[in-house]
N, CA, C and O atoms as CSV, one atom per row, in Angstrom:
chain,resi,resn,atom,element,x,y,z
A,1,UNK,N,N,73.479,116.728,110.021
A,1,UNK,CA,C,74.604,116.166,109.990
A,1,UNK,C,C,74.721,114.733,108.541
A,1,UNK,O,O,73.989,113.745,108.504
A,2,UNK,N,N,75.716,115.027,107.632
A,2,UNK,CA,C,75.291,114.368,106.372
A,2,UNK,C,C,75.208,112.719,106.783
A,2,UNK,O,O,75.817,112.619,107.848
A,3,UNK,N,N,74.733,111.477,106.393
A,3,UNK,CA,C,74.608,110.530,106.333
A,3,UNK,C,C,75.931,109.341,105.854
A,3,UNK,O,O,76.907,110.088,105.797
A,4,UNK,N,N,76.191,108.601,105.667
A,4,UNK,CA,C,76.838,107.323,104.657
A,4,UNK,C,C,76.059,106.546,104.304
A,4,UNK,O,O,75.001,106.265,104.868
A,5,UNK,N,N,76.563,106.025,103.154
A,5,UNK,CA,C,75.813,105.567,101.795
A,5,UNK,C,C,76.149,104.148,102.440
A,5,UNK,O,O,77.258,103.618,102.517
A,6,UNK,N,N,74.914,103.659,102.886
A,6,UNK,CA,C,75.258,102.245,102.956
A,6,UNK,C,C,74.818,100.988,102.013
A,6,UNK,O,O,73.656,100.672,102.269
A,7,UNK,N,N,75.336,100.281,101.124
A,7,UNK,CA,C,74.713,99.659,100.196
A,7,UNK,C,C,74.991,98.179,100.733
A,7,UNK,O,O,75.994,97.938,101.404
A,8,UNK,N,N,73.768,96.909,100.302
A,8,UNK,CA,C,73.645,95.819,100.896
A,8,UNK,C,C,75.272,95.172,99.730
A,8,UNK,O,O,75.594,95.718,98.675
A,9,UNK,N,N,76.005,93.936,100.361
A,9,UNK,CA,C,77.290,93.706,99.573
A,9,UNK,C,C,76.936,92.531,98.968
A,9,UNK,O,O,77.800,91.894,98.366
A,10,UNK,N,N,75.647,92.083,99.037
A,10,UNK,CA,C,74.683,90.941,98.548
A,10,UNK,C,C,75.355,90.238,96.990
A,10,UNK,O,O,74.312,90.226,96.337
A,11,UNK,N,N,75.972,89.911,96.449
A,11,UNK,CA,C,76.189,89.226,94.845
A,11,UNK,C,C,77.629,89.818,94.406
A,11,UNK,O,O,78.102,89.622,93.287
A,12,UNK,N,N,78.607,90.963,95.958
A,12,UNK,CA,C,79.560,91.308,95.223
A,12,UNK,C,C,80.596,90.662,95.917
A,12,UNK,O,O,80.036,90.200,96.911
A,13,UNK,N,N,82.096,90.288,95.973
A,13,UNK,CA,C,83.580,90.077,96.650
A,13,UNK,C,C,83.953,90.829,96.449
A,13,UNK,O,O,83.924,91.191,95.272
A,14,UNK,N,N,84.835,91.952,97.828
A,14,UNK,CA,C,84.946,93.159,98.063
A,14,UNK,C,C,86.573,92.996,98.913
A,14,UNK,O,O,86.733,91.992,99.607
A,15,UNK,N,N,87.336,93.684,98.840
A,15,UNK,CA,C,88.608,93.654,100.304
A,15,UNK,C,C,88.891,94.190,99.287
A,15,UNK,O,O,88.474,94.446,98.158
A,16,UNK,N,N,90.544,94.425,100.616
A,16,UNK,CA,C,91.167,95.186,100.678
A,16,UNK,C,C,92.757,94.522,99.328
A,16,UNK,O,O,92.607,93.324,99.089
A,17,UNK,N,N,93.394,94.836,98.956
A,17,UNK,CA,C,94.268,94.087,98.487
A,17,UNK,C,C,96.130,95.235,98.263
A,17,UNK,O,O,96.235,96.436,98.516
A,18,UNK,N,N,96.986,94.534,97.873
A,18,UNK,CA,C,98.225,95.437,97.468
A,18,UNK,C,C,98.450,95.695,96.186
A,18,UNK,O,O,98.194,94.878,95.301
A,19,UNK,N,N,98.855,96.632,96.015
A,19,UNK,CA,C,99.225,96.530,93.983
A,19,UNK,C,C,101.044,97.197,94.477
A,19,UNK,O,O,101.615,97.887,95.321
A,20,UNK,N,N,101.292,96.394,93.263
A,20,UNK,CA,C,103.072,96.686,93.469
A,20,UNK,C,C,102.880,98.100,92.818
A,20,UNK,O,O,101.974,98.491,92.082
A,21,UNK,N,N,104.013,98.774,93.308
A,21,UNK,CA,C,104.524,99.932,92.344
A,21,UNK,C,C,106.257,100.172,92.339
A,21,UNK,O,O,106.768,99.272,93.006
A,22,UNK,N,N,106.784,100.654,92.057
A,22,UNK,CA,C,108.538,101.145,91.847
A,22,UNK,C,C,108.755,100.756,93.309
A,22,UNK,O,O,108.835,99.601,93.726
A,23,UNK,N,N,108.799,101.352,93.692
A,23,UNK,CA,C,109.434,101.290,95.273
A,23,UNK,C,C,108.794,100.888,96.574
A,23,UNK,O,O,108.917,101.429,97.673
A,24,UNK,N,N,107.937,99.610,96.163
A,24,UNK,CA,C,107.252,98.662,97.446
A,24,UNK,C,C,106.020,98.560,97.284
A,24,UNK,O,O,105.850,98.415,96.074
A,25,UNK,N,N,104.809,98.549,97.943
A,25,UNK,CA,C,103.456,98.488,97.625
A,25,UNK,C,C,102.451,99.400,98.249
A,25,UNK,O,O,102.738,100.182,99.155
A,26,UNK,N,N,101.293,99.272,97.744
A,26,UNK,CA,C,100.441,100.547,97.964
A,26,UNK,C,C,99.026,99.785,98.498
A,26,UNK,O,O,98.675,98.695,98.047
A,27,UNK,N,N,98.408,100.390,99.339
A,27,UNK,CA,C,97.132,99.377,99.580
A,27,UNK,C,C,96.554,99.996,98.632
A,27,UNK,O,O,96.850,101.059,98.087
A,28,UNK,N,N,95.140,98.796,98.337
A,28,UNK,CA,C,94.299,99.755,97.204
A,28,UNK,C,C,92.795,98.782,97.889
A,28,UNK,O,O,93.218,98.128,98.843
A,29,UNK,N,N,91.090,98.493,97.658
A,29,UNK,CA,C,90.227,98.442,98.041
A,29,UNK,C,C,89.717,97.440,96.507
A,29,UNK,O,O,90.437,97.930,95.636
A,30,UNK,N,N,89.022,96.543,95.959
A,30,UNK,CA,C,88.660,95.893,95.117
A,30,UNK,C,C,87.292,95.898,95.489
A,30,UNK,O,O,87.135,96.320,96.635
A,31,UNK,N,N,85.832,95.436,94.668
A,31,UNK,CA,C,85.014,95.278,94.572
A,31,UNK,C,C,84.326,94.967,93.283
A,31,UNK,O,O,84.075,95.840,92.453
A,32,UNK,N,N,83.890,93.129,93.063
A,32,UNK,CA,C,83.711,93.191,91.793
A,32,UNK,C,C,82.343,92.070,92.081
A,32,UNK,O,O,82.106,91.469,93.129
A,33,UNK,N,N,81.523,92.026,90.717
A,33,UNK,CA,C,80.570,91.017,90.987
A,33,UNK,C,C,80.928,89.536,91.346
A,33,UNK,O,O,81.972,89.107,90.853
A,34,UNK,N,N,80.256,88.774,92.073
A,34,UNK,CA,C,80.663,87.909,92.303
A,34,UNK,C,C,80.808,86.280,91.875
A,34,UNK,O,O,81.376,85.230,92.177
A,35,UNK,N,N,79.995,86.798,91.078
A,35,UNK,CA,C,79.420,86.261,89.816
A,35,UNK,C,C,80.061,86.655,88.347
A,35,UNK,O,O,79.920,87.820,87.975
A,36,UNK,N,N,81.164,85.181,87.015
A,36,UNK,CA,C,81.563,85.844,86.327
A,36,UNK,C,C,80.736,86.357,84.864
A,36,UNK,O,O,79.662,85.884,84.494
A,37,UNK,N,N,81.571,87.519,84.088
A,37,UNK,CA,C,80.132,87.683,83.034
A,37,UNK,C,C,80.773,88.992,82.964
A,37,UNK,O,O,81.489,89.530,83.809
A,38,UNK,N,N,80.194,89.659,81.175
A,38,UNK,CA,C,81.219,91.129,81.165
A,38,UNK,C,C,80.194,92.051,81.740
A,38,UNK,O,O,78.989,92.167,81.518
A,39,UNK,N,N,80.965,92.635,82.493
A,39,UNK,CA,C,80.168,93.648,83.563
A,39,UNK,C,C,81.495,94.914,83.448
A,39,UNK,O,O,82.723,94.849,83.403
A,40,UNK,N,N,80.412,96.124,83.429
A,40,UNK,CA,C,81.242,97.406,83.595
A,40,UNK,C,C,82.624,97.148,84.255
A,40,UNK,O,O,82.848,96.132,84.912
A,41,UNK,N,N,83.722,98.327,83.997
A,41,UNK,CA,C,84.817,98.285,85.367
A,41,UNK,C,C,84.846,99.926,85.085
A,41,UNK,O,O,84.581,100.588,84.081
A,42,UNK,N,N,85.175,100.189,86.081
A,42,UNK,CA,C,85.778,101.228,86.940
A,42,UNK,C,C,87.092,101.328,87.521
A,42,UNK,O,O,87.380,100.333,88.187
A,43,UNK,N,N,88.138,102.381,87.466
A,43,UNK,CA,C,89.922,102.227,88.106
A,43,UNK,C,C,89.421,103.989,88.851
A,43,UNK,O,O,88.583,104.840,88.555
A,44,UNK,N,N,90.100,103.896,89.529
A,44,UNK,CA,C,90.080,104.678,90.594
A,44,UNK,C,C,91.701,104.957,90.853
A,44,UNK,O,O,92.372,104.342,91.682
A,45,UNK,N,N,92.127,105.867,90.094
A,45,UNK,CA,C,93.379,106.093,91.671
A,45,UNK,C,C,93.546,107.645,91.933
A,45,UNK,O,O,93.029,108.634,91.413
A,46,UNK,N,N,94.516,107.459,92.991
A,46,UNK,CA,C,95.313,108.385,93.797
A,46,UNK,C,C,95.111,110.103,93.364
A,46,UNK,O,O,94.829,111.102,94.026
A,47,UNK,N,N,95.402,109.869,91.961
A,47,UNK,CA,C,95.083,111.525,91.421
A,47,UNK,C,C,94.148,111.769,91.300
A,47,UNK,O,O,93.909,112.975,91.242
A,48,UNK,N,N,92.735,110.569,91.153
A,48,UNK,CA,C,91.663,110.847,90.887
A,48,UNK,C,C,90.875,112.029,92.209
A,48,UNK,O,O,90.004,112.877,92.019
A,49,UNK,N,N,91.526,111.688,93.403
A,49,UNK,CA,C,90.552,112.256,94.515
A,49,UNK,C,C,91.770,113.658,95.045
A,49,UNK,O,O,91.459,114.438,95.945
């Protein structure tokens, strides 16, 4: 049976957020570095899955 990948969350701010859409809100998850800087960004949408 495959095992889930677990990553240390040290230095990361993460959690659930709500994104406003035309007819309400949809749940989303955000994770970002805890320190400000020019970090790369990756956006995923529901159509990506």
